[in-house]
Structures are given as C-alpha cells and as structure tokens.
C-alpha positions in Angstrom: 75.4 13.1 -2.6 78.5 14.4 -1.5 82.4 13.7 -2.8 85.8 14.8 -1.2 88.9 14.4 -3.3 91.7 14.4 -0.4 94.7 15.7 -2.3 96.9 12.8 -2.2 93.9 11.2 -3.8 94.2 13.6 -6.4 98.0 13.4 -7.0 98.0 9.6 -7.0 95.7 9.4 -10.5 97.8 8.3 -13.6 96.4 9.0 -16.6 93.1 9.5 -15.5 91.3 12.9 -15.2 89.2 14.1 -12.4 86.4 14.6 -14.4 86.2 10.9 -15.9 86.5 9.6 -12.0 82.7 12.1 -11.7 81.7 10.9 -14.8 81.9 7.1 -13.7 80.4 8.1 -9.7 77.5 9.9 -11.3 76.6 7.8 -14.8 73.4 5.9 -15.3 75.0 2.5 -15.3 77.3 1.4 -12.5 78.2 -1.3 -10.7 79.0 -0.8 -6.7 81.2 -4.0 -5.2 82.1 -4.4 -1.7 86.6 -4.4 -2.0 89.4 -4.2 0.9 92.4 -1.9 0.4 95.8 -1.9 1.4 95.5 -3.4 5.3 92.3 -4.4 4.9 90.4 -0.8 4.7 87.0 -1.8 3.8 86.0 0.3 0.6 83.1 0.3 -1.9 84.6 0.2 -5.9 82.4 1.6 -8.4 82.3 0.4 -12.0 81.3 2.5 -15.0 82.4 3.9 -17.9 83.2 7.9 -18.6 81.3 9.3 -21.1 83.6 8.5 -23.4 83.5 4.6 -23.0 86.5 4.0 -20.7 86.0 1.6 -18.3 87.1 2.6 -14.8 87.2 1.5 -11.3 86.8 4.1 -8.5 87.3 3.6 -4.9 85.6 5.4 -2.5 84.7 5.6 1.4 82.0 6.9 3.3 82.8 9.4 5.8 79.3 10.5 6.4 75.5 9.5 5.5 76.2 11.2 2.4 79.5 12.2 1.8 82.2 10.0 0.5 86.2 10.7 0.2 87.2 9.6 -3.4 90.2 7.3 -2.6 91.5 6.4 -6.0 90.9 4.9 -9.6 92.2 2.8 -12.2 91.3 1.5 -15.7 90.3 -2.3 -15.7 92.4 -4.5 -17.2 91.4 -6.9 -19.2 89.5 -9.6 -17.5 88.2 -7.0 -15.0 86.5 -5.8 -18.7 85.1 -9.1 -19.7 83.4 -9.4 -15.8 82.0 -5.9 -16.4 80.7 -6.4 -19.8 78.8 -9.7 -18.6 77.2 -7.6 -16.0 76.4 -4.8 -18.4 74.6 -7.3 -20.7 73.5 -9.6 -18.2 69.5 -7.7 -18.7 69.7 -7.7 -22.7 
C-alpha cells in the first residue's frame, strides 16, 4: 500500500511530524473508521499511536487500488482518546 502526500496536506500539519503520521498508518494496532470531511467527502480515518505513544487520527482517501492520499492528521481530543483506549483494551 502506498501513500501520497499532497503538498497542501504536508503544509497543513500543525505540531505533527510526517514520520509520526506514517507510524500511525503502518502501525500494528490501528483502528480504521469511515468519516465525512468538509463538503461531504468520504474519507477513511486511521486512529493509532506513534512509536512514542502519541494518539493521532490520520485522514486518508483512496486514489487507486493500492494508493492513498494523506489528507491530514490531528492529535486525539480527550473523548477520542478515551474511545480509542476502550477499543485498544477490548481484547484484554
């Protein structure tokens, strides 16, 4: 699976480094969830942690069978972290 970075998406990262985004996307424990972006655009969000444990949500959009555009990333808010941690520990 390949990821493309539109220049505008790289420029929109605030306080998040591109390697952190890739750590979430390629991590072993990641939670894919469908979402709607601005204007009703359907995207896939990937909830996960960086190698350092930072919880992030990354938005991607499929452009071809095995290609995805990275649209952006944000740090999880408190309620999102709680929801993600429930998912992480569901198998415990």
